[in-house]
C-alpha atoms as one frame of an Amber mdcrd trajectory, in Angstrom:
protein
 -39.023  -5.978 -27.685 -39.343  -3.359 -24.964 -37.749  -5.749 -22.414 -34.778
  -6.333 -24.735 -34.329  -2.574 -25.149 -34.336  -2.072 -21.363 -31.703  -4.793
 -20.927 -29.545  -3.164 -23.616 -29.809   0.256 -21.966 -28.940  -1.209 -18.580
 -25.857  -2.931 -20.022 -24.800   0.314 -21.708 -25.184   2.195 -18.434 -22.939
  -0.338 -16.661 -20.261   0.031 -19.347 -20.404   3.824 -19.145 -20.170   3.690
 -15.357 -16.920   1.776 -15.793 -15.533   4.486 -18.058 -16.945   7.746 -16.696
 -17.027   9.107 -13.176 -15.591   6.064 -11.446 -13.869   6.731  -8.097 -10.129
   6.204  -8.143  -7.496   5.241  -5.617  -5.235   8.133  -4.653  -1.934   8.497
  -2.809   0.446   6.032  -1.179  -0.263   2.379  -1.694   3.291   1.172  -1.090
   6.130   0.561  -3.516   7.682  -2.692  -2.262   6.732  -5.723  -0.199   2.936
  -5.622  -0.224   1.290  -2.898  -2.277  -2.307  -1.717  -2.539  -3.395  -2.049
  -6.156  -7.003  -0.941  -5.721  -9.331   0.714  -3.222 -12.602   2.295  -4.324
 -16.358   2.402  -3.711 -18.647   1.008  -6.376 -20.119   4.487  -7.037 -18.634
   7.979  -6.575 -21.887   9.375  -5.128 -24.229   7.570  -2.733 -27.457   8.195
  -0.849 -27.874   8.052   2.921 -28.922   4.587   4.058 -27.497   2.973   0.908
 -25.289  -0.111   1.119 -21.970   0.632  -0.606 -19.462  -2.007  -1.714 -15.794
  -1.070  -1.301 -13.324  -3.102  -3.365  -9.785  -3.681  -2.110  -6.822  -5.424
  -3.732  -3.359  -6.135  -2.309  -0.362  -7.660  -4.112   2.967  -9.074  -2.945
   5.794  -7.688  -5.106   8.653  -8.549  -2.738  10.919 -11.532  -2.105   9.158
 -12.806   1.021   5.891 -14.749   1.176   3.240 -13.683   3.689   1.432 -16.542
   5.423  -2.331 -16.901   5.712  -3.911 -14.594   8.330  -0.578 -12.862   8.992
  -1.796  -9.602   7.430  -4.941  -7.524   7.609  -6.731  -4.625   5.948  -8.383
  -1.754   7.816 -10.728   0.928   6.482 -10.275   4.201   8.369 -12.212   7.462
   8.198 -15.726   6.008   7.916 -16.496   5.850  11.626 -20.138   6.889  11.163
 -20.803   4.271   8.468 -22.548   1.135   9.716 -21.618  -2.485   9.020 -24.636
  -4.412   7.692 -25.235  -8.035   8.597 -23.065 -10.441   6.604 -20.422  -7.856
   5.692 -16.727  -8.526   6.488 -16.695  -5.064   8.100 -13.972  -2.430   8.372
 -11.193  -4.850   9.347 -10.490  -7.776   7.040  -7.981 -10.579   7.573  -6.062
 -11.600   4.454  -7.111 -15.235   4.508  -4.842 -16.577   1.786  -1.085 -16.967
   1.399   0.477 -14.105  -0.520   3.203 -15.890  -2.460   6.343 -13.895  -3.170
   7.268 -12.728  -6.648   9.856 -14.759  -8.589  11.121 -12.618 -11.504  13.670
 -15.282 -12.510  10.784 -17.607 -13.386   8.551 -14.820 -14.651   6.127 -15.353
 -11.761   4.285 -12.434 -10.203   3.473 -12.320  -6.513   0.099 -13.389  -5.187
  -2.763 -10.874  -5.248  -5.674 -10.716  -2.790  -9.086  -9.245  -3.609 -11.838
  -8.439  -1.124 -15.183  -6.642  -1.154 -16.734  -5.250   1.995 -20.103  -3.535
   2.353 -20.802  -0.477   4.521 -24.023   1.460   5.015 -23.876   5.210   4.416
 -25.310   7.418   7.191 -28.109   9.944   6.787 -26.826  13.544   6.651 -28.533
  16.909   6.206 -25.628  18.212   4.092 -23.609  16.763   1.226 -20.259  15.438
   2.482 -17.256  14.080   0.591 -15.418  11.413   2.574 -11.779  10.489   1.913
 -11.453   7.092   3.594  -8.071   5.424   3.992  -7.364   1.754   3.533  -4.444
   0.493   5.620  -2.658  -2.807   5.041  -0.573  -4.181   7.925   1.752  -7.138
   7.469   4.914  -8.807   8.835   8.002  -8.903   6.616  11.712  -9.737   6.669
  14.589  -8.184   4.753  17.871 -10.098   4.474  21.072  -8.492   3.265  24.328
 -10.361   2.586  27.370  -8.080   2.554  30.712  -9.407   1.309  33.483  -7.245
   2.751  36.913  -7.335   1.107  39.647  -5.421   2.906  42.934  -4.601   1.207
  46.049  -4.311   3.384  48.676  -1.604   3.080  51.110  -4.178   1.719  48.705
  -4.981  -1.132  48.165  -1.301  -1.958  51.923  -0.755  -2.145  52.226  -3.623
  -4.610  49.146  -2.701  -6.651  47.743   0.833  -6.112  44.587  -0.156  -8.053
  43.545  -2.519  -5.274  41.048  -1.194  -2.727  38.691  -2.305   0.010  35.218
  -3.016  -1.370  31.761  -4.180  -0.310  29.326  -6.209  -2.414  25.711  -6.200
  -1.195  22.747  -8.398  -2.108  19.437  -7.496  -0.435  16.059  -9.171  -0.816
  13.370  -7.051  -2.437  11.077  -5.366   0.059  10.458  -2.121   1.926  14.079
  -1.737   3.077  17.452  -1.402   1.366  20.906  -1.634   2.949  24.044   0.208
   1.826  27.586   0.853   3.027  28.278   4.489   3.894  31.503   5.895   2.551
  34.613   3.935   1.597  35.961   0.930   3.428  39.316   1.465   5.098  42.635
   0.018   4.042  43.817  -2.118   6.957  47.096  -3.208   8.444  48.262  -6.784
   8.779  48.728  -8.294  12.230  46.728  -9.790  15.082  43.383  -8.692  16.536
  42.733  -6.132  13.840  39.521  -4.128  14.252  37.990  -2.378  11.242  35.114
   0.094  11.679  32.554   0.667   8.943  29.013   2.017   8.685  25.831   0.651
   7.173  22.676   2.587   6.370  19.197   1.056   6.499  16.653   2.952   4.410
  12.871   2.639   4.309  11.863   2.818   0.628   8.533   0.995   0.811   6.236
   4.013   0.983   4.951   3.097   4.457   6.023   2.799   8.102   7.610  -0.010
  10.056   6.676  -0.996  13.597   7.686  -3.624  16.124   5.583  -6.001  18.186
   4.430  -9.547  17.743   0.971  -8.805  16.376  -0.133  -6.860  13.342  -1.206
  -3.793  15.324   0.514  -0.431  14.976   0.732   0.805  18.575   2.106   4.341
  18.807   5.086   3.384  20.994   6.175   0.741  18.459   6.131   2.892  15.310
   9.421   3.042  13.359  11.014   0.247  15.398  12.522  -2.860  13.791  14.625
  -5.833  14.903  18.190  -5.918  13.556  20.246  -9.133  13.746  23.848  -9.130
  12.402  25.702 -12.416  11.904  29.326 -12.454  10.763  31.571 -15.101   9.233
  35.280 -14.801   8.530  35.444 -12.205  11.302  33.615 -11.249  14.465  31.181
  -8.531  13.391  29.113  -6.392  15.708  26.753  -3.518  14.894  25.319  -0.797
  17.087  22.423  -0.424  17.457  21.168  -3.968  16.961  18.604  -6.264  18.537
  14.925  -5.487  18.972  13.468  -1.981  18.928  16.024  -0.231  16.728  14.280
   3.040  15.911  14.428   4.559  12.449  15.174   8.272  12.357  12.124  10.084
  11.037  10.733   6.718  10.015  13.116   6.697   7.048  16.623   5.494   7.901
  19.142   4.459  10.525  22.935   4.289  10.458  24.603   1.279  12.078  28.150
   1.596  13.372  29.734  -1.800  12.754  33.100  -3.336  13.547  34.815  -6.346
  12.018  37.479  -7.980  14.201  40.005 -10.341  12.582  42.140 -12.566  14.799
  44.882 -12.531  12.187  45.337 -10.458   9.016  48.044 -11.584   6.557  49.730
  -9.045   4.224  47.073  -9.677   1.577  43.389  -9.018   0.949  41.037 -10.581
   3.473  37.296 -11.128   3.340  34.403 -11.402   5.767  30.655 -11.810   5.277
  27.922 -10.035   7.209  24.368 -11.401   7.062  22.030  -8.682   8.258  18.412
  -9.626   9.006  15.708  -7.009   9.522  12.416  -8.208  11.026   9.447  -5.884
  11.310   5.787  -5.257  10.801   4.882  -2.732   8.155   1.852  -0.712   7.132
   0.907   1.178   3.980  -2.011   3.519   3.303  -3.919   4.823   0.343  -7.084
   6.887  -0.004 -10.177   7.094  -2.125 -13.199   9.405  -2.080 -16.945   8.985
  -1.952 -19.578  11.728  -1.820 -22.578  11.261   0.451 -25.532  13.234  -0.908
 -27.750  15.302   1.339 -30.733  13.314   2.532 -33.845  14.580   0.787 -36.927
  15.277   2.900
């Protein structure tokens, strides 16, 4: 009878631990592409020398799948915590494909869960740590922009006509938009039409260039931009590798569409803009290390 009572009390304590005083993930975590859905230690307060399990979860909510081993998770801010034998450690490779979300079919993106164990150090004072978990991954954003230019002859015939742009961009950390209004153009040969695009980082993290998933300081905020036009020759500046985002948030591209011949009517061209980059997101948790008793 006494054994059954002890088991009941232990079960009740586990339930209460799940409801009261549990550590929570705070800050960041990403808003598009991959997001961090969970990062926390198993207990909010730990003793020196104790093995502590940290739980991490990452989910793909974008339109691009991430291949096996193409992404990794790092725990930062616990430099004086040891890695016990058999633990994955402070850097974990995401060893499963993270399938993209498919809202049209009602399918959510793949989610990855991982536990890693670290050993708390011995300290002569109580310290609250705020470790950061960082997820680094490669991603691609593709934007298709249909440009329709109205000529002066068309506007004279129908003043309601105008030059317009229709944009479709895959879901992820970046969005693409046209800045301002498109120009009305003239008919003729070798007609050049300038317009501007804006790339914006909305994913809650930072982009970086490079071939590996490592955020070197000289590669931060750099992405590869590849424009491809049809219906006209379209160039954008800057483009190519190592286009740097201003303040890590946005970059304006000055583009130009060149038509060999423009009739006195509306004319269309399509710009496929591909952004290739690595990306990282952070979020924090907290854990209090109690003073070592003597």
